[in-house]
C-alpha positions, -999 to 999 in steps of 0.1 A, spaced: -127 440 -180 -139 460 -201 -176 472 -208 -199 498 -224 -193 535 -212 -155 530 -203 -158 494 -218 -156 482 -188 -179 461 -160 -141 445 -159 -125 472 -149 -176 487 -132 -186 459 -126 -163 425 -135 -158 458 -129 -157 486 -121 -179 461 -117 -153 425 -110 -125 447 -99 -148 461 -68 -158 425 -59 -126 404 -61 -94 394 -69 -85 364 -93 -72 333 -77 -34 333 -80 -11 305 -85 28 310 -83 56 286 -99 92 300 -92 120 286 -112 151 303 -99 151 338 -118 115 332 -134 78 332 -118 48 324 -138 16 334 -122 -18 317 -132 -52 330 -124 -88 323 -130 -122 341 -118 -157 337 -123 -180 362 -116 -218 362 -117 -247 386 -118 -284 374 -106 -305 372 -142 -275 396 -157 -240 392 -167 -216 362 -159 -176 363 -170 -152 341 -166 -115 353 -169 -83 336 -174 -48 354 -163 -12 343 -170 19 363 -161 55 357 -166 86 377 -149 120 372 -154 147 385 -132 181 394 -145 206 397 -118 191 418 -87 185 452 -108 159 445 -138 130 429 -141 107 419 -172 69 404 -166 45 398 -195 13 393 -192 -19 379 -208 -55 382 -203 -86 367 -215 -124 374 -206 -157 363 -220 -188 380 -208 -222 368 -213 -257 378 -202 -281 407 -203 -270 444 -196 -297 471 -181 -301 492 -212 -316 523 -193 -353 523 -204 -380 520 -175 -401 491 -168 -441 493 -176 -473 478 -170 -472 465 -204 -449 444 -227 -415 465 -244 -407 460 -279 -367 473 -285 -344 474 -318 -314 456 -313 -284 479 -317 -271 460 -348 -306 471 -361 -311 435 -372 -337 423 -354 -358 430 -318 -364 418 -284 -389 420 -261 -397 427 -224 -421 414 -204 -448 439 -184 -435 448 -153 -397 435 -164 -364 456 -161 -357 463 -198 -326 439 -202 -305 440 -234 -298 404 -241 -270 413 -270 -242 415 -242 -215 390 -256 -176 397 -261 -143 384 -260 -114 405 -246 -78 397 -252 -47 419 -236 -12 416 -238 13 441 -217 46 441 -206 66 458 -181 104 465 -173 114 476 -138 149 486 -134 170 495 -99 195 520 -111 209 526 -71 197 521 -37 174 550 -38 159 551 -71 138 525 -90 121 532 -124 97 508 -148 78 511 -183 54 494 -198 34 489 -229 0 472 -234 -31 464 -262 -62 449 -256 -87 441 -285 -124 430 -286 -151 429 -313 -162 467 -309 -133 483 -287 -95 486 -291 -72 500 -265 -34 509 -269 -14 521 -242 21 530 -221 29 538 -188 60 547 -165 71 556 -129 96 565 -109 106 557 -67 129 575 -46 137 557 -11 143 579 19 150 580 56 171 539 53 141 528 31 114 535 55 99 559 31 93 558 -4 79 583 -28 65 572 -67 53 592 -91 35 572 -118 17 580 -155 -2 563 -182 -18 574 -218 -43 555 -234 -56 555 -268 -90 539 -274 -112 534 -308 -149 522 -306 -166 509 -330 -201 498 -319 -224 473 -332 -248 489 -362 -225 525 -356 -225 552 -333 -261 564 -323 -265 605 -325 -273 616 -289 -308 618 -280 -322 603 -311 -352 582 -308 -346 547 -316 -365 536 -350 -393 507 -342 -402 485 -371 -440 485 -361 -439 523 -371 -428 518 -407 -448 500 -440 -415 484 -452 -384 473 -444 -369 498 -464 -384 526 -441 -370 512 -412 -336 509 -423 -336 546 -434 -350 556 -404 -323 531 -380 -294 548 -405 -306 582 -399 -300 575 -364 -264 563 -367 -231 585 -371 -204 578 -396 -173 557 -389 -158 550 -355 -146 573 -328 -118 573 -302 -110 585 -265 -76 592 -251 -67 589 -213 -41 603 -191 -37 590 -153 -12 606 -130 -5 591 -95 15 603 -65 20 581 -35 39 576 -7 47 546 16 57 550 52 73 524 78 57 533 112 73 505 130 82 469 128 47 460 125 23 488 107 27 509 77 9 538 62 3 545 26 -11 573 8 -19 583 -29 -33 610 -52 -46 604 -84 -57 626 -115 -76 609 -145 -81 634 -176 -104 614 -204 -114 631 -239 -130 620 -265 -162 594 -271 -175 586 -237 -211 579 -239 -222 543 -241 -237 534 -277 -257 508 -258 -274 527 -234 -307 546 -235 -336 568 -215 -372 562 -220 -396 593 -229 -428 590 -211 -460 608 -213 -479 624 -181 -495 587 -176 -456 577 -174 -462 552 -204 -430 549 -226 -436 566 -262 -402 568 -272 -363 554 -266 -339 578 -268 -301 571 -271 -280 589 -244 -256 616 -247 -226 622 -220 -198 654 -224 -168 642 -244 -145 650 -215 -143 638 -179 -116 651 -152 -113 627 -116 -95 630 -90 -90 606 -59 -72 603 -27 -65 571 -12 -51 560 23 -43 524 41 -29 513 68 -15 478 72 -6 459 98 13 424 112 -6 409 141 5 381 165 -18 356 143 -26 375 115 -24 403 90 -50 435 86 -54 466 67 -81 492 66 -85 517 36 -108 545 24 -109 562 -7 -127 594 -16 -130 600 -56 -148 631 -74 -150 646 -105 -166 669 -131 -195 652 -140 -206 654 -104 -200 619 -94 -184 616 -59 -181 582 -39 -170 570 -7 -152 536 -4 -144 519 30 -124 482 28 -108 462 53 -91 424 51 -83 405 80 -62 372 77 -61 350 109 -36 319 110 -54 293 129 -21 271 129 13 276 107 -4 263 77 -42 269 78 -60 304 74 -91 323 74 -98 357 58 -123 381 62 -130 410 34 -156 438 40 -165 465 16 -187 495 14 -190 520 -12 -217 550 -13 -217 569 -50 -238 606 -57 -250 609 -90 -236 626 -120 -255 662 -126 -268 644 -164 -285 612 -149 -317 610 -147 -339 577 -147 -362 590 -177 -370 622 -199 -405 635 -203 -422 642 -235 -428 676 -242 -401 689 -221 -368 705 -238 -343 683 -243 -311 684 -222 -275 690 -236 -264 654 -217 -287 628 -201 -280 590 -192 -302 566 -172 -271 543 -164 -276 531 -129 -235 529 -126 -237 568 -129 -267 574 -107 -268 571 -69 -264 539 -53 -247 521 -22 -229 488 -26 -214 464 1 -192 432 -4 -189 402 21 -164 379 18 -144 349 33 -114 329 26 -97 297 36 -66 285 29 -43 254 35 -3 252 30 6 217 23 37 194 32 51 199 -2 46 237 3 18 240 -23 -13 261 -13 -49 251 -18 -76 282 -7 -115 282 -14 -130 318 -15 -166 329 -16 -177 363 -19 -211 383 -22 -217 419 -36 -251 435 -33 -253 469 -54 -286 496 -41 -295 518 -68 -316 550 -52 -336 575 -70 -317 606 -71 -348 628 -63 -368 627 -93 -403 628 -89 -423 597 -101 -461 598 -119 -485 577 -132 -476 539 -138 -438 545 -128 -451 544 -94 -459 510 -96 -427 500 -111 -395 486 -95 -375 517 -113 -341 510 -90 -336 472 -88 -311 458 -66 -280 439 -80 -264 408 -64 -235 390 -77 -214 362 -64 -176 353 -69 -168 314 -64 -135 309 -64 -106 279 -62 -69 284 -59 -39 261 -62 -8 278 -55 28 259 -63 
């Protein structure tokens, strides 16, 4: 699911944002060499974004060596997204990203842009081939399209088994090329938002708005590499570790985010469009142990990630599934996330101070911690079908990165918590 700066709360919230919270419920049907998977997920933030995602996957085996899989994903997002401006003691008026209209924010409220609506369709196909008992290769293509964003990509990988199949090494790579065409055009970084009440005529306003925009669309390219090892430790436990490297270049600014420029009393005098670097190099290390218990399965994982923007994060996660009987189980999911802000993150800018080269007030690249608590209950029916019910709660806690507050800013909640739920029903057959 893609949103805003990386065009993803489907991949920072729904997901980065949904992907952080829950995996979609899945139902499976096997017809000899065919397997059909269907998934449906609902994600909802309190007073903000809501998302519904549907996934269909068809897999076909050709003998015992070749597999073709094809997938379609359709997701719809609605609601309001934090714009990056700060709350104020007085009401505020903002120009919509298209330049065609305005929206008002009440005194004391966090500025939310209610123009956040989008539908995305993604198609992908992947081929896997077992060359011999030791080597397996795979490759795939995908494409996705939404109103203001298009992504095309290739991926491939190779696996090598050792030690009587107890050890597996894998190397995979991916490349994507994205086109960004924001509603209203791309804002010039750190240019001031044109506000209608500052101009005598609509023509003057439109000229000022156009002067903040760059012509045409823009692009970004992403290259990903992942090296992983999986080791069977004994008949009950296995260990997995991987190292990933991601390089992104091109248009990385979120065209719908802004910063407040305030005076010495903390009162907003301008709204400036954010500006981010045009490249990003990210590295991460992931480790996991997974074991089969007498009446269940458990896993523990840790991920460390850092990039050249200064963002650094730690993720701890565990799942424990307990079988009460042969047909009924319960599962507990716990996750904790902690993040250090990007070097150019700032909750606001001060009037009169020299403008930095890069600046963003997007809380998603700020200091934060987050946790997820989830439970799942499942029952296997006599027919072999399975029913399951899942409920998860997610809370994100943005934090001040050490910026000094003054004037009326001390009276505002500049770092409000974000709460979300995922409710899920699954029927597998």
